[in-house]
N, C-alpha and C positions, 0 to 999 in steps of 0.2 A: 084468657088467654087461650092462648093458639098455637099447638106443636104437631108441626109436619116431622113424619118421620118414615125415612124411604123405603118401598115396601117392595117384596118380589110379587107378591100375590094378593090378589085382593079380597080380603076375607075378613076384613075390619080388623076387628080389635086382636084377630088370632090370624093374622098376617103374617109373612113370616119380613124380620126385617131384611133389608136388601143390604149389602152390601160394600156397594159405593153407589152414595146417594145419585151422581151426574148418569150415573149406566143403569137408574132401577125403570121400571114401565109402571110403577104406582107411587102417588106417594097419599099417607093416612094422611088427614088432616082433622086434627082433635081439637077440641074446644073442651077447653076443662078454668071449672072452677076450684078452685085452692086441690083437693089432688082426687074431686069425682069430674069424672068422664059426664059432656054433657053429649056431646054428639063427635060423629065420627064417619066422616067421608071419605071415600078414596078415588083420588082422580087421576087422570094418566100423566102419564109427565109426558112432555108433546114434544122433546128432546130424547125422545129413549133411545131412538137411530141414532142423534148425532147430535153432537153441542158444541158452539164454540166455550169459548171459557167468558164463562158471565151470563150467561144464557140461563142457566140453572138457576142459579142463587135469586138472576133477576126475576123468576120464576116466579121463584118464592114469596120473596121481599112481593110482591102482586096478591099473594092469595093472605099478607095480613098475618104472616106466621111471625110471633116471637120467637121460636124456638126452633131449631131443624133436627134433629137427631138422625145419624147413620150409624150405619157399622165404619166407617170411614168417608174420606174426604180430602181434596186432595185443597195446596196449601191454598194456592189461588184464590178457590170455591171460601174458605175458611179471612178469611185476608178479608173479600168483600161481603159477607154475612158478616164482617166486625162494622166493616166501613157503613151498611142500611139501620146498622143496627137490628144483628138479628144474631141472638148467642150458639153460635154451631157447637152442638154435642155427638162428637166417635166413641163407637167402643161396642154401641149395642151390640143388643144379637140375640135369639129367636124371635117372640112372635110379637107385635106393638106392643099389647098388654106390659110384656114381661119388659120390654124400653121404658114405655113409660114407668112402670115402676120403678125398673133402675133407676129415672130420674128425677124421680122427686124422695129415692132414699137417699140420691146425696151415690151411688154405686158407680155410677156414670157422672161425669162432670167434663165441661173441660174439653180440648182436642188438640189431636197429635197428626198432622198431616199424612197422608202419605208413603213409603218409601221411594216410589220415584221420582225423578228430576220434573221440575213446577210446567218446565215449558216443554217434557217428552212423557206427558203423563199416560203411561199405560193405560187401556181401557181390554175389563175379558180378568184383569188378572182376580186373588184373592187378597184377604184382610185374613 
């Protein structure tokens, strides 16, 4: 299974989880077998500076991720992930390793969209 996690830093499993997946500078792409990490790759978010709706979910889909974990994300992104069969999970915090542990332990699951309206989704906010 491939799990993508939004990241503010590029420190492998010690990277800090970004609170908004669309505006994060990096994505940790974690290959897992069961609950065991097989590999971790940090990739740049090509849409970090700006993006149109659907670009970042499309990029994650291109990475062949099965799950997208983040601190938060907007309703449109959640809908797009559902349409392409990627499990979107919000509510993550701390390190990438912590997010993985919380996901595997069922502490975080499912999504709750950001509070901003979906047509005027503000960036640079905190969750």
